N, C-alpha and C positions, 0 to 999 in steps of 0.2 A: 761385132755383136758379142762374140765370146769374151773379148777383153772387158766389155762393159758388164757382162754377167759376173765375171770373176771379181771385179772391183766392187760390185754391189754386194756379193757374198762376204767379202772381207770387211766391208763397212758394217754389215749386219752383225758379223761375228764380234767385231770390236765393241759395238753398241751393246750386245748381249752381255759381254764381260763387264762392261762399265756399270750395267744395271743389276748385275748379280750381287746377292748378299754374301756370297762365298769368296774367300780370298783366291788370288790367281796362283799362289804357290801351293805346294803339297799341303794337304789338310785332311782332317777326319771330322765328320759330322755324326753326332750320335745323341741319344736321349738317355737320361738317367731317371729312374723312377723309384718310388718308395711308398710304403703304407705304414700307418700306425693305427692301433686299435685302442679305444678307451671306453670305459663304462659310463653311461649317462648318470649324472648325479643332480641335475637340475631339470625341473619340469615347468614348462610354460603352458598354462591352462587357459583356454578361451571359453568363456561362459556367456550365456544369453538369457535375458529376462524379458518377458513380454506380458502385457495385461490389456484386456479389452473391457472398457467401461462405457457407460452412457455418455460421459463427458471426457474430454481430453485431460482435464485437471484431475479427475478421479483416477484415470488410467495412469497418469504420471505419478500421482501420489502413491499408488500401490507398488509401482515399479521401484520408486525411490525407497520405500519402506523395506522392500526385500533386499535391495542392494545394500542399504544401511545395516541391515541385520548381518549380511555377509561380512561387510567391512568391520563391524564390531567384534567379530570372532576371529579375525586374522592374527591377532597377537599370539594366540595359542599355537600357531604354526610358525612363529617367528618371522612373519611377513610384515614389512613396514610399508609406508606409503610410496616409497621409491619403487617398489616392486608391484604396484597396482596401477592399472589404467582403467578408469571408469568415469570419464569426464563427459562423454557425449550421451545425448538422448534424442530420440525422434518420436514424433506423434503424427498420426495421420487418421483421417476418417475411414471407417470400415463400412462397406456397402454390401447389400445382398439383393438378390433379384426376386421380386414377388410378382407373379403373372407377367413376366418379361419386362418389369419396370424396376429400375434401380432405386433402392430405398436405403437411407442412412440408418444403420442399426447401432452405431456407437463409434468409439474412438480407440485406436490402438497406440499404446506407448511401448517403446522398445529401447533396451540398453544392452550394449556389449561390454563385457568386462574381461580384462586380461590380467592374470595373476602369475607371478614368477615365484615358484616354490624352490628354495635353495636346498631343501632336504627331501630328496626323492622318496625316502622311506616313509614320509608322512603323506604321500600322495593318496593312498586309500582313505585315510582319515579325513583329509581335506575334501575329497569328492563326496564322502558321506555327509560331511557338514554342509557343503554347498547345496546338496539335494534337500537336506533337512530344513533349510531356510527358504525353500521354494524357488531355488534357481531352476529355470525351465530346461535349459539345455547345456550339456557339456559338448561344445562343438569340436574341439580339437585339443590334443595334448602333444606338445612338441618337446622331445627330450634333448638335453644339451649337456655338454661337459664344461665344468668350471675351469678346466685346463686347456680349453680350446686354443687360445692364443699361443701358449707355450708349445702345444703339440703341432700347430701349423708351422712354427719356426723350426721345430725339430725335424719334421718330415721333409721340409725343403732342404735342410742341411744333409739329410740322409740321401736325398735324390742327387744332390751335388756330389756326394761321396761315391754314389753308385756310378755316376757319369765318369768320374776320374778313374775308378777301378776298371770299368769297361774300356775306356780309352787307352789306358796303359797296357791292358791285356791284348787288345787288338793291334796296337802299335808294335808291341814286342813280337807278335806272331808274324809280322811283316818286316822284322829286323829294323824297326824304327823306334824312336822315342817321342813322347809328347812334347811339343814346344809350347809357346805362349798361347793363351786363350784369345781367339779372334772375336767370338761373340757368344753371348748367353741370352737365352730366351726362356721365360717361364711358360711352358706350354699349357699347363692346367694345374690348379690347386683347388681341391674340393673336399667336402666331407659328405658321407652318405651313411645310411643306417643298414645294419645287418642283424637279423635275428639268429640267435643260437650259434654265435661264432665260436664259442668255447663251452666246455662242460660246466663252467662256473656261472653261467647266465642266471641272474636273479629272476624270481617269479614274483610279480606284484599282484597281491590279492585286491581286487576291486569289487566292491559291493554295488548291487543295482538298487533300483527303487524298492522301498519297503512296502509290502502289502500285508497288513495286519501285523503279526509278530514275526513273520518269516522274512528272511533275507536271501535274495538270489545272488550268489557270488560267482565271479569268473576269474580265471587265471590268465594273466597277460605276461608274455615273455618280454623282459626288459631289453630294449634295443642296444646293441653296441654301435658306437660311432666309429666309422672308418675314415681317417684323414689320409689323403693321398696327394702326391705332388709329382709332376713330370717336368724335367728341365731339358731343353734342347741346347746343345753347346757345340761350338766348332773350335777345334784345336789346330794349331800349326803342327806339322810333322817334321821332325829332324831325322834325316836319313843319312846314314854313314856312307 
């Protein structure tokens, strides 16, 4: 029985090595990481327009008129048709309850608009303009960097460099040198936002809805975009 147990353990050990993603010879496995920071210079603004009228045609017409007024003024912000999405519209009946009975009171028309503003310094002026042509809601503002693709490539290259530096340092500490690369795996590449990451953070002045002749203004810290990358790599080790 003992011989059978030993044979079974040897077989299991061989199978584990065969299924392992690591080499059988001497090796070092580590991760290289890097981060880059960039200021946002593009704003993607999501807007919403809604109207309630007695007929669906009247509701649609009012919504279309307001959207057309918005589109007519985009040239002053250097926004062309390629940077606008406003193709869809929905209409639906609107009901209310009178003495526990559902009653049709009109129709609602609804449109969503997405505008890409390539000059973030004009964000305040654009938002004021949108509100002035009776856009109902500013749902979301997403800040982006025009250099995103370049920065993603750069941060990956820095993560690779970081992995090489770590590997050489660790190998040297154990009287060895790095050999050939056995495997490379991109663990994660992402970008996130961070407020106030440096003392040069811009402040965007954004005006609210006008009431009479007064304007209620707010200060919004411009987000910095953090691009990060992590690389898992396995090197062979050359030992003297």
